[in-house]
BATOR-91197 format. One record per residue (C-alpha): residue number from 1; residue in one letter; x, y, z. Coordinates in nm, 4 decimals. Layout:
BEGIN
 seq type       xx       yy       zz
 NUM    A        X        Y        Z
...
***
This chain:
BEGIN
 seq type       xx       yy       zz
   1    M  -0.0027   0.0013  -0.0125
   2    P   0.1223   0.3462  -0.0560
   3    R   0.2636   0.5411   0.2325
   4    G   0.1020   0.8863   0.2248
   5    R   0.0820   1.2083   0.4560
   6    L  -0.2353   1.1445   0.6783
   7    A  -0.3637   1.3972   0.9667
   8    T  -0.0935   1.4916   1.2170
   9    G  -0.0423   1.2170   1.4624
  10    Q  -0.2424   0.9158   1.3074
  11    P  -0.1430   0.6028   1.1909
  12    A  -0.0034   0.5998   0.8225
  13    W  -0.0123   0.3034   0.6097
  14    G   0.2875   0.0748   0.6075
  15    K   0.4367  -0.2716   0.7205
  16    N   0.4413  -0.1456   1.0710
  17    Q   0.0877  -0.0487   1.1655
  18    S   0.2009   0.1041   1.5027
  19    E   0.4324   0.3640   1.3283
  20    I   0.3121   0.7127   1.3333
  21    Y   0.3914   0.9585   1.0670
  22    S   0.4649   1.3289   1.1715
  23    E   0.6165   1.5838   0.9716
  24    R   0.6894   1.7466   1.3037
  25    H   0.9271   1.4975   1.4163
  26    D   1.1407   1.5739   1.0756
  27    T   1.4881   1.7092   1.1761
  28    S   1.6205   1.7525   0.8358
  29    I   1.6288   2.1276   0.6640
  30    K   1.4240   2.1836   0.3514
  31    A   1.3670   2.5100   0.1532
  32    K   1.0268   2.5467   0.2889
  33    D   1.1651   2.5484   0.6529
  34    F   1.2928   2.9181   0.5782
  35    A   0.9380   3.0476   0.5289
  36    P   0.8910   3.3158   0.7938
  37    E   0.6315   3.1211   0.9983
  38    K   0.8675   2.8247   1.0377
  39    L   1.2106   3.0287   1.1190
  40    P   1.1503   2.9518   1.5001
  41    Q   1.1351   2.5823   1.4579
  42    T   1.4059   2.5845   1.1949
  43    W   1.6529   2.7864   1.4043
  44    K   1.5842   2.5188   1.6890
  45    K   1.6835   2.2408   1.4459
  46    L   2.0019   2.4331   1.3389
  47    T   2.0874   2.4689   1.6975
  48    G   2.0381   2.1103   1.8067
  49    R   1.7335   2.1812   1.9715
  50    G   1.5120   1.9934   1.7270
  51    P   1.2835   1.7002   1.7864
  52    N   1.4537   1.4199   1.9823
  53    R   1.2810   1.1274   2.1473
  54    Q   1.5339   1.0476   2.4024
  55    V   1.5640   1.3816   2.5256
  56    A   1.2101   1.4070   2.5525
  57    E   1.1632   1.0917   2.7097
  58    A   1.4246   1.1998   2.9844
  59    A   1.2653   1.5230   3.0310
  60    F   0.9300   1.3895   3.0777
  61    A   1.0316   1.1471   3.3283
  62    S   1.2072   1.4233   3.5326
  63    G   0.8984   1.6477   3.4979
  64    Q   0.6412   1.3916   3.5760
  65    Q   0.8217   1.3052   3.8948
  66    K   0.8001   1.6837   4.0050
  67    Y   0.4775   1.7132   3.9218
  68    R   0.3502   1.4092   4.1200
  69    A   0.5424   1.5429   4.4296
  70    A   0.3780   1.8655   4.3884
  71    V   0.0333   1.6941   4.3800
  72    S   0.1138   1.5189   4.6934
  73    S   0.1871   1.8376   4.8618
  74    W  -0.0866   1.9881   4.7351
  75    E  -0.3121   1.7437   4.8660
  76    T  -0.1981   1.8011   5.2487
  77    Q  -0.1071   2.1851   5.2025
  78    A  -0.3005   2.3336   4.8983
  79    E  -0.2358   2.6952   4.9755
  80    A   0.1366   2.6754   5.0994
  81    P   0.3626   2.8862   4.8774
  82    A   0.6082   2.5665   4.8841
  83    T   0.3237   2.3954   4.7017
  84    Q   0.2908   2.6428   4.4313
  85    A   0.6774   2.6256   4.4052
  86    A   0.6812   2.2561   4.3562
  87    F   0.4238   2.2790   4.0622
  88    L   0.6216   2.5504   3.8950
  89    A   0.9726   2.3440   3.9365
  90    A   0.8024   2.0817   3.7075
  91    V   0.7507   2.3412   3.4239
  92    P   1.0752   2.3694   3.2608
  93    E   1.1024   1.9737   3.2168
  94    L   0.7421   1.9304   3.1121
  95    E   0.7786   2.2146   2.8317
  96    K   1.1090   2.0550   2.7169
  97    A   0.9251   1.7177   2.6827
  98    A   0.6486   1.8667   2.5011
  99    E   0.8595   2.0484   2.2569
 100    R   1.1213   1.7811   2.1988
 101    W   0.8825   1.5211   2.0646
 102    P   0.5742   1.6509   1.9261
 103    D   0.2624   1.4281   1.7955
 104    S   0.2990   1.1758   2.0699
 105    T   0.1617   1.0793   2.4078
 106    I   0.4615   1.2460   2.5650
 107    E   0.3693   1.5893   2.4266
 108    E  -0.0072   1.5109   2.5091
 109    D   0.0807   1.4410   2.8774
 110    S   0.3289   1.6797   2.9211
 111    L   0.0895   1.9640   2.7922
 112    F  -0.1864   1.8173   3.0408
 113    M   0.0590   1.8302   3.3268
 114    L   0.1957   2.1582   3.2420
 115    G  -0.1454   2.3115   3.2245
 116    E  -0.2301   2.1498   3.5667
 117    S   0.1097   2.3071   3.7254
 118    H   0.0165   2.6560   3.6025
 119    F  -0.3567   2.6030   3.7211
 120    F  -0.2477   2.4843   4.0835
 121    A   0.0308   2.7710   4.0807
 122    N  -0.2614   3.0212   4.0203
 123    Q  -0.1208   3.1074   3.6827
 124    Y  -0.4654   3.1105   3.5215
 125    S  -0.3746   3.2840   3.2094
 126    K  -0.0786   3.0579   3.1335
 127    A  -0.3062   2.7534   3.2297
 128    N  -0.5658   2.8343   2.9902
 129    R  -0.3169   2.9005   2.6971
 130    T  -0.1706   2.5668   2.7538
 131    Y  -0.4960   2.3968   2.7905
 132    E  -0.6069   2.5595   2.4597
 133    K  -0.2957   2.4262   2.2978
 134    L  -0.3531   2.0755   2.4181
 135    V  -0.7217   2.0648   2.2808
 136    E  -0.6011   2.2115   1.9574
 137    L  -0.3499   1.9565   1.8921
 138    Y  -0.5442   1.6658   2.0440
 139    P  -0.9046   1.7265   1.9905
 140    A  -1.0062   1.3817   2.1232
 141    T  -0.7608   1.3964   2.4123
 142    R  -0.8327   1.1633   2.7117
 143    Y  -0.8003   1.4672   2.9476
 144    M  -1.0855   1.6589   2.7871
 145    D  -1.3253   1.6513   3.0862
 146    K  -1.0614   1.7622   3.3367
 147    V  -0.9370   2.0393   3.1080
 148    Q  -1.2942   2.1765   3.0506
 149    A  -1.3570   2.1901   3.3917
 150    H  -1.0508   2.3813   3.4733
 151    R  -1.1163   2.6094   3.2031
 152    F  -1.4660   2.6702   3.3125
 153    A  -1.3676   2.7360   3.6697
 154    I  -1.0987   2.9963   3.5027
 155    A  -1.3734   3.1916   3.2933
 156    K  -1.6012   3.1921   3.5838
 157    Y  -1.3471   3.3310   3.8023
 158    W  -1.2514   3.6104   3.5630
 159    L  -1.6150   3.7022   3.5153
 160    D  -1.6832   3.7240   3.8739
 161    V  -1.3812   3.9340   3.9674
 162    A  -1.4401   4.1600   3.6640
 163    K  -1.8211   4.2141   3.8086
 164    E  -1.6924   4.3113   4.1419
 165    T  -1.4266   4.5513   4.0060
 166    P  -1.5233   4.8792   3.8886
 167    V  -1.4185   4.9682   3.5253
 168    V  -1.2007   5.2440   3.6507
 169    S  -1.0007   5.0258   3.8575
 170    N  -0.9391   4.7440   3.6148
 171    P  -0.6334   4.8687   3.4256
 172    I  -0.3759   4.6754   3.2442
 173    N  -0.2393   4.3970   3.4504
 174    L   0.1309   4.3557   3.4569
 175    T   0.1954   4.1776   3.7778
 176    D  -0.0888   3.9044   3.8975
 177    E  -0.0655   3.6149   3.6849
 178    K  -0.3897   3.4935   3.7839
 179    Y  -0.5528   3.7481   3.5422
 180    P  -0.5342   3.8284   3.1713
 181    L  -0.3549   4.1373   3.0654
 182    N  -0.6628   4.3271   3.0445
 183    D  -1.0496   4.2971   2.9762
 184    W  -1.0985   4.0351   3.2318
 185    A  -1.4591   3.9792   3.1238
 186    G  -1.3888   3.9697   2.7642
 187    H  -1.1362   3.6928   2.8227
 188    G  -1.3727   3.4933   3.0325
 189    R  -1.6610   3.4953   2.7636
 190    R  -1.3884   3.4089   2.5074
 191    V  -1.3061   3.1040   2.7239
 192    L  -1.6471   2.9889   2.7716
 193    D  -1.7187   3.0222   2.3847
 194    R  -1.4211   2.8153   2.3123
 195    I  -1.5397   2.5381   2.5665
 196    R  -1.8556   2.4952   2.3775
 197    L  -1.6917   2.5062   2.0449
 198    D  -1.4144   2.2598   2.1107
 199    D  -1.6317   1.9971   2.3094
 200    P  -1.9941   2.0685   2.1961
 201    T  -2.1008   1.7303   2.3292
 202    G  -1.9091   1.7523   2.6530
 203    K  -2.0441   1.7521   3.0148
 204    L  -1.9879   2.1417   3.0307
 205    A  -2.0868   2.2636   2.6963
 206    D  -2.4412   2.3632   2.7961
 207    D  -2.3260   2.5109   3.1285
 208    A  -2.0573   2.7358   2.9366
 209    A  -2.3160   2.8320   2.6863
 210    F  -2.5659   2.9287   2.9643
 211    L  -2.2964   3.1201   3.1596
 212    L  -2.1672   3.2964   2.8149
 213    G  -2.5205   3.4172   2.7708
 214    K  -2.5676   3.5505   3.1115
 215    A  -2.2127   3.7155   3.0700
 216    L  -2.3128   3.8685   2.7375
 217    H  -2.6505   3.9857   2.8891
 218    D  -2.4908   4.1636   3.1856
 219    S  -2.2482   4.3359   2.9486
 220    H  -2.5661   4.4615   2.7466
 221    K  -2.4571   4.2579   2.4443
 222    Y  -2.8171   4.1608   2.3882
 223    F  -2.8236   4.0393   2.0354
 224    E  -2.5081   3.8046   2.1187
 225    A  -2.6925   3.6903   2.4433
 226    A  -3.0324   3.6164   2.2647
 227    E  -2.8495   3.4106   2.0004
 228    T  -2.6367   3.2108   2.2583
 229    F  -2.9512   3.1242   2.4499
 230    A  -3.1343   3.0269   2.1327
 231    D  -2.8182   2.8025   2.0490
 232    L  -2.8563   2.6196   2.3952
 233    R  -3.2355   2.6090   2.3536
 234    N  -3.2093   2.4250   2.0048
 235    N  -2.9011   2.2117   2.0342
 236    Y  -2.9164   2.1039   2.4255
 237    P  -3.2880   1.9859   2.4666
 238    G  -3.1982   1.7838   2.7770
 239    S  -3.0100   2.0651   2.9478
 240    P  -3.1320   2.1400   3.3216
 241    H  -3.0896   2.5098   3.1881
 242    Q  -3.3567   2.4984   2.9335
 243    F  -3.6262   2.7104   3.1366
 244    H  -3.4095   2.9826   3.2557
 245    A  -3.2286   2.9832   2.8949
 246    H  -3.5807   3.0418   2.7395
 247    L  -3.6574   3.3225   2.9826
 248    M  -3.3067   3.4982   2.9406
 249    E  -3.3483   3.4662   2.5600
 250    F  -3.7069   3.6377   2.6021
 251    Q  -3.5305   3.9156   2.8174
 252    S  -3.2505   3.9866   2.5620
 253    R  -3.4796   3.9913   2.2687
 254    L  -3.7110   4.2438   2.4496
 255    A  -3.4034   4.4587   2.5507
 256    M  -3.2887   4.4719   2.1964
 257    Y  -3.5948   4.6691   2.0866
 258    D  -3.4971   5.0378   2.0421
 259    G  -3.8318   5.1812   2.0177
 260    K  -4.1341   5.2171   1.7891
 261    Y  -3.9334   5.4119   1.5162
 262    Y  -3.6962   5.0953   1.4743
 263    E  -3.7169   4.7312   1.3469
 264    G  -3.9821   4.5440   1.5159
 265    L  -3.8503   4.2103   1.4562
 266    P  -3.6949   4.1833   1.8209
 267    L  -4.0389   4.1988   1.9678
 268    K  -4.1982   3.9402   1.7324
 269    Q  -3.9167   3.6984   1.8359
 270    A  -3.9510   3.7923   2.2175
 271    E  -4.3298   3.7182   2.1697
 272    E  -4.2555   3.3784   2.0037
 273    V  -4.0085   3.2738   2.2757
 274    L  -4.2786   3.3780   2.5264
 275    R  -4.5120   3.1319   2.3512
 276    L  -4.2638   2.8453   2.3798
 277    I  -4.2260   2.9339   2.7499
 278    L  -4.5842   2.8948   2.8152
 279    R  -4.6201   2.5664   2.6089
 280    R  -4.3228   2.3919   2.7218
 281    F  -4.2971   2.4674   3.0726
 282    P  -4.6118   2.5058   3.2119
 283    N  -4.5284   2.4046   3.5725
 284    E  -4.2310   2.6317   3.5763
 285    S  -4.3695   2.9095   3.4394
 286    A  -4.7036   2.9055   3.6734
 287    E  -4.5311   3.1276   3.9438
 288    L  -4.4409   3.4001   3.6852
 289    K  -4.7571   3.3663   3.4740
 290    D  -4.8972   3.7120   3.5833
 291    E  -4.5754   3.8691   3.5130
 292    L  -4.5403   3.6900   3.1746
 293    M  -4.8929   3.7919   3.0577
 294    Q  -4.8272   4.1568   3.1649
 295    Q  -4.5052   4.1432   2.9380
 296    A  -4.7233   3.9686   2.6512
 297    A  -4.9702   4.2549   2.6546
 298    S  -4.6749   4.5116   2.6775
 299    I  -4.5392   4.3700   2.3692
 300    R  -4.8591   4.3701   2.1908
 301    N  -4.8977   4.7470   2.2871
 302    M  -4.5610   4.8286   2.1654
 303    L  -4.6194   4.6309   1.8410
 304    A  -4.9469   4.8580   1.7993
 305    E  -4.7557   5.1577   1.8654
 306    R  -4.5123   5.0926   1.6097
 307    D  -4.8003   5.0680   1.3536
 308    L  -4.9438   5.3834   1.4855
 309    A  -4.6170   5.5589   1.4318
 310    M  -4.5929   5.4367   1.0769
 311    A  -4.9573   5.5544   1.0167
 312    D  -4.8791   5.9036   1.1546
 313    Y  -4.5341   5.9243   0.9406
 314    H  -4.7557   5.8763   0.6286
 315    I  -5.0296   6.1117   0.7537
 316    N  -4.7837   6.3909   0.7986
 317    R  -4.6839   6.3423   0.4295
 318    G  -5.0393   6.3372   0.2963
 319    E  -4.9899   5.9807   0.2006
 320    N  -5.3368   5.8694   0.3178
 321    L  -5.3631   5.5495   0.1391
 322    A  -5.0508   5.4118   0.2987
 323    A  -5.1756   5.5523   0.6507
 324    R  -5.5195   5.3778   0.6171
 325    F  -5.3252   5.0359   0.5366
 326    Y  -5.1364   5.0661   0.8810
 327    L  -5.4300   5.1902   1.0557
 328    E  -5.6724   4.9079   0.9452
 329    T  -5.3886   4.6520   1.0064
 330    L  -5.3478   4.7726   1.3661
 331    M  -5.7302   4.7616   1.4292
 332    E  -5.7458   4.4219   1.3017
 333    A  -5.4197   4.2698   1.4649
 334    F  -5.4521   4.4499   1.7986
 335    P  -5.8353   4.5153   1.8700
 336    E  -5.7943   4.4561   2.2434
 337    T  -5.5523   4.7499   2.2821
 338    D  -5.6248   5.1413   2.3703
 339    I  -5.4123   5.2133   2.0640
 340    A  -5.6694   5.0497   1.8509
 341    R  -5.9499   5.2938   1.9549
 342    E  -5.6941   5.5665   1.8615
 343    A  -5.6243   5.4066   1.5315
 344    R  -6.0143   5.4014   1.4617
 345    T  -6.0404   5.7627   1.5438
 346    K  -5.7489   5.8665   1.3205
 347    L  -5.9015   5.6450   1.0193
 348    Q  -6.2441   5.8310   1.0547
 349    G  -6.0237   6.1622   1.0217
 350    L  -5.8933   6.0589   0.6895
 351    E  -6.2478   6.0134   0.5266
 352    G  -6.2909   6.2125   0.2108
 353    K  -5.9105   6.2859   0.1968
 354    P  -5.7204   6.2378  -0.1323
 355    D  -5.5000   5.9003  -0.1161
 356    Q  -5.1828   6.0875  -0.2379
 357    P  -5.0711   6.4414  -0.1670
 358    A  -5.1358   6.7011  -0.4581
 359    Q  -4.8392   6.7277  -0.6929
 360    V  -4.6435   7.0450  -0.6252
 361    A  -4.5419   7.2308  -0.9551
 362    G  -4.6944   6.9639  -1.1760
 363    W  -4.6095   7.1660  -1.4795
 364    L  -4.2519   7.1199  -1.4090
 365    V  -4.2842   6.7597  -1.3753
 366    D  -4.4516   6.7036  -1.7093
 367    L  -4.1524   6.8843  -1.8737
 368    F  -3.9530   6.5655  -1.8053
 369    P  -3.9798   6.2524  -2.0011
 370    E  -4.1623   5.9648  -1.8608
 371    P  -3.9192   5.7202  -1.7028
 372    Q  -3.8640   5.3811  -1.9355
 373    S  -3.9292   5.1691  -1.6187
 374    T  -4.2656   5.3149  -1.5887
 375    R  -4.3935   5.2641  -1.9483
 376    P  -4.5992   4.9550  -2.0369
 377    L  -4.4225   4.6848  -2.2219
 378    I  -4.7061   4.6548  -2.4865
 379    R  -4.9115   4.9911  -2.5710
 380    S  -5.2899   4.9301  -2.5546
 381    G  -5.4546   4.8432  -2.8871
 382    T  -5.1489   4.6939  -3.0536
 383    L  -5.2852   4.3401  -2.9868
 384    K  -5.5734   4.2489  -3.2001
***
């Protein structure tokens, strides 16, 4: 069988089925290695720091031993500075092991322990970057559940700290390794988004989506919040967050509405989500029924106000035919509202008025030729 290049880290065809093909193991220098993006790795090859399994195995053994000693210390004295120092002592060897033999269990195990070392040493930014690298290189890693749990904890921690910290006192961070450089809430939201995308069927995917939606709503990013809750609603039907995701989407859709002179789609979408809430969660929504009914009535009033505003716009322009259309539509769609009675009064006031405003300076308009687009394709009388 031909020996071909397969996905990184996957078995290649050959006599030895256990053999792994990886371009990242190649220590030779080729012309393409001098491409700008490959120069760092090329320089390592030239200086004798390229892929080397024996060096990686030795570094891994040393790093793993230090990591296990740090874990033992953490089990008895988790907050002691000596425990954090023990985790950091394992970092150089684990970094070396991961770098010197890529596309292997050595790299996978080293990256996991490296991320854990940063995590338990309270270096959350470095931990998250290492976890992301692990998931990017090994999407099916056996450490996925542990990695996602710690990434979720990091994201929630950043969001909580950002919520308690006034914006004016949240400057560029250059000293505390628990936090990102800046915009802690933004980094927390990004991590939650990556969690649900990296492992959409994982244990924490719906939890990450729900917390992300809440964080977006709290940041007044109502459209993104509504779409996130809608994603949870549609893709995680068994999630325990379903009821509250419906409610939060409803509130986000309402918050998107900018008033009667703007697009009414958010109101219509909110009304549809409200119908879903009442139909799908009759027991859960029973306690909120009065409030939800008031909001439903408020939505219908806002939709009616929007139609009335459009009618007033056309009335002011003398476009009475269009105004009648909006007024009649309003009266038919929202007969129970006070606005419908106001619309009926306005409609009665239009009786006898022309459909269109009188043409100003009609003689001037007649001087211009008739536009081609308004002429009939076939003149009357030409067909017998």
